[in-house]
C-alpha positions in Angstrom: 6.9 -69.0 -99.9 10.5 -70.1 -100.5 10.7 -71.2 -96.9 7.5 -73.0 -97.1 9.0 -75.0 -100.1 12.0 -75.8 -98.4 10.0 -77.1 -95.3 7.8 -79.2 -97.9 11.1 -80.7 -99.2 12.1 -81.5 -95.6 8.8 -83.3 -95.2 9.4 -85.3 -98.2 12.8 -86.1 -97.3 11.5 -87.5 -93.8 8.9 -89.6 -95.7 5.9 -87.4 -94.8 4.9 -86.4 -98.2 4.1 -87.7 -101.8 4.4 -91.4 -101.1 2.5 -91.5 -97.8 -0.1 -88.7 -98.1 -1.9 -86.6 -100.7 0.3 -83.4 -101.8 -2.3 -81.2 -100.0 -1.6 -82.9 -96.6 2.1 -82.4 -97.2 1.3 -78.8 -97.8 -0.9 -78.3 -94.8 1.9 -80.4 -92.9 4.7 -77.9 -94.0 2.3 -75.3 -93.1 2.1 -76.5 -89.6 5.6 -76.8 -89.2 6.1 -73.3 -90.3 3.5 -71.9 -88.0 5.0 -73.8 -85.1 8.4 -72.8 -85.6 7.2 -69.1 -85.8 5.4 -69.7 -82.3 8.4 -71.1 -80.7 10.4 -68.4 -82.0 8.1 -65.7 -80.5 8.1 -67.7 -77.3 11.8 -67.6 -77.1 11.8 -63.8 -78.0 9.5 -63.3 -75.1 10.9 -65.5 -72.6 13.7 -63.0 -71.3 11.1 -60.3 -70.3 8.7 -62.8 -69.0 11.7 -64.1 -66.7 12.2 -60.2 -65.4 8.3 -59.8 -64.7 8.3 -63.0 -62.7 10.8 -61.3 -60.5 7.8 -58.8 -59.8 5.0 -61.6 -58.9 6.4 -62.2 -55.3 4.9 -59.0 -54.2 2.5 -57.6 -57.3 1.0 -61.1 -57.7 0.8 -63.7 -60.6 0.6 -61.5 -63.9 0.7 -58.4 -61.8 -2.6 -59.0 -59.8 -2.0 -58.4 -56.2 -3.5 -60.4 -53.5 -2.1 -58.3 -50.7 -3.8 -55.1 -49.7 -0.2 -53.7 -49.2 1.3 -54.1 -52.6 -0.6 -52.8 -55.7 -1.6 -54.5 -58.7 0.4 -53.3 -61.7 -1.4 -55.2 -64.4 -3.1 -52.9 -66.5 -1.3 -50.0 -65.5 -0.6 -47.6 -68.4 2.6 -48.5 -69.8 4.2 -44.7 -69.5 3.0 -44.7 -66.0 5.1 -47.9 -64.9 8.1 -46.8 -67.1 8.2 -43.5 -65.1 7.8 -45.1 -61.7 10.6 -47.6 -62.5 13.0 -44.5 -63.7 12.1 -42.6 -60.5 13.3 -45.6 -58.3 16.4 -46.0 -60.2 17.2 -42.1 -60.1 16.1 -42.0 -56.3 13.2 -39.4 -56.8 11.0 -42.2 -55.6 12.2 -44.1 -52.6 11.8 -47.9 -51.9 14.5 -50.3 -50.5 13.0 -53.0 -52.6 12.0 -51.0 -55.7 15.4 -49.0 -56.1 17.9 -51.8 -56.3 15.6 -53.8 -58.8 15.1 -51.0 -60.9 18.7 -50.1 -61.2 19.3 -53.6 -62.1 17.1 -52.5 -65.5 18.2 -51.4 -68.6 16.1 -48.9 -70.5 15.3 -51.4 -72.9 14.1 -53.7 -70.3 12.1 -50.9 -68.4 10.2 -50.1 -71.8 9.6 -54.0 -72.4 8.6 -54.7 -68.7 6.2 -51.8 -68.7 4.5 -52.9 -72.0 4.3 -56.4 -70.9 2.5 -55.4 -67.6 0.3 -52.8 -69.6 -1.0 -55.7 -71.8 -2.2 -57.7 -69.1 -5.6 -57.5 -67.7 -6.0 -55.5 -64.8 -7.8 -56.7 -61.5 -11.4 -58.0 -62.4 -12.8 -55.0 -60.1 -14.8 -52.7 -62.2 -16.6 -49.8 -60.3 -20.3 -49.3 -61.1 -20.2 -46.0 -59.5 -17.2 -43.8 -58.1 -17.7 -43.2 -54.4 -18.1 -39.4 -53.7 -14.8 -39.4 -51.6 -13.0 -40.2 -54.8 -14.9 -38.1 -57.4 -12.0 -35.8 -57.7 -9.7 -38.4 -58.7 -11.5 -39.1 -61.9 -10.1 -36.0 -63.4 -6.7 -37.8 -63.7 -7.4 -41.4 -62.9 -10.1 -41.6 -65.4 -13.9 -42.0 -65.3 -13.7 -45.6 -63.5 -10.8 -45.1 -61.8 -8.8 -47.3 -64.3 -5.9 -45.1 -65.0 -4.8 -42.7 -67.7 -2.1 -43.1 -70.4 -2.0 -39.2 -71.2 1.5 -38.6 -72.2 1.8 -35.5 -70.2 0.3 -36.9 -67.1 0.2 -40.7 -66.8 -1.8 -41.9 -63.7 -2.1 -45.5 -62.2 -5.1 -47.4 -61.8 -7.1 -46.9 -58.6 -9.9 -49.6 -59.1 -9.0 -52.8 -57.6 -6.2 -51.5 -55.1 -5.8 -52.2 -51.7 -7.2 -49.8 -49.1 -3.9 -50.0 -47.3 -1.7 -49.3 -50.2 -4.0 -46.1 -51.0 -3.8 -44.8 -47.4 0.1 -45.3 -47.3 0.6 -43.5 -50.7 -1.8 -40.4 -49.6 0.2 -40.0 -46.4 3.6 -40.3 -48.3 2.1 -37.5 -50.5 1.1 -35.4 -47.8 4.4 -35.5 -46.0 6.2 -34.9 -49.0 8.2 -38.2 -48.8 6.7 -38.9 -52.4 6.7 -36.4 -54.9 4.0 -36.1 -57.7 6.2 -34.5 -60.9 2.7 -32.3 -61.4 2.8 -31.5 -57.9 -1.1 -32.3 -58.0 -1.0 -35.3 -55.7 1.1 -33.4 -53.0 -1.4 -30.3 -53.1 -4.2 -32.6 -52.8 -3.0 -34.6 -50.2 -1.7 -31.8 -48.1 -5.0 -30.5 -47.4 -6.3 -33.9 -46.4 -7.0 -34.8 -42.8 -6.3 -38.3 -41.5 -10.1 -38.8 -41.4 -10.1 -37.7 -45.1 -7.6 -40.2 -46.1 -9.3 -43.1 -44.3 -12.6 -42.1 -45.8 -11.0 -42.2 -49.5 -9.2 -45.5 -48.8 -12.2 -47.1 -47.1 -14.5 -45.9 -49.9 -12.3 -47.4 -52.7 -12.2 -50.8 -50.6 -16.0 -50.7 -50.4 -16.4 -49.8 -54.0 -13.8 -52.8 -54.9 -16.3 -55.3 -53.4 -19.2 -54.1 -55.3 
């Protein structure tokens, strides 16, 4: 209220006030100024992390919605999953010549802010009407609609809307052991999948995404 009184005084000093408008208009003008100042302050506060997020758009698409079948969409991923993966790239437990240096350049606070930002974005428009049989066992961790899980003990990414080539590549990495799941679940599942099983799962997801 004290701040608003000062703003009213400023409006009066600028000639927007008592002599030009009714007092109620002066109050509304001061209120609008205050709201705009708050909005601009929030925009300035958001800007640094948005600048960091924009560095991800080249591969992961605007807002984290990938247009590529190779790179995953990260919009709508659970916050704790994104943070876990960024830290895995940074400490070398997950390998990528692109993601490792990028992750190493981020502070813990930036990782948390970036993860929160992508988690708050709407994921791909794809919503599976039904889960293909080839992916039925995936719902235990990835959710009923394969939209991911923020389970603190076992966060899982969304599969709905992801490209078949990306899913196929990750299953092969889990099978070979080049990518390690902290829980061991994905490595165990992928280890018993034949090439045809992996292709079936990836193609089933791609087909479901087009429905």
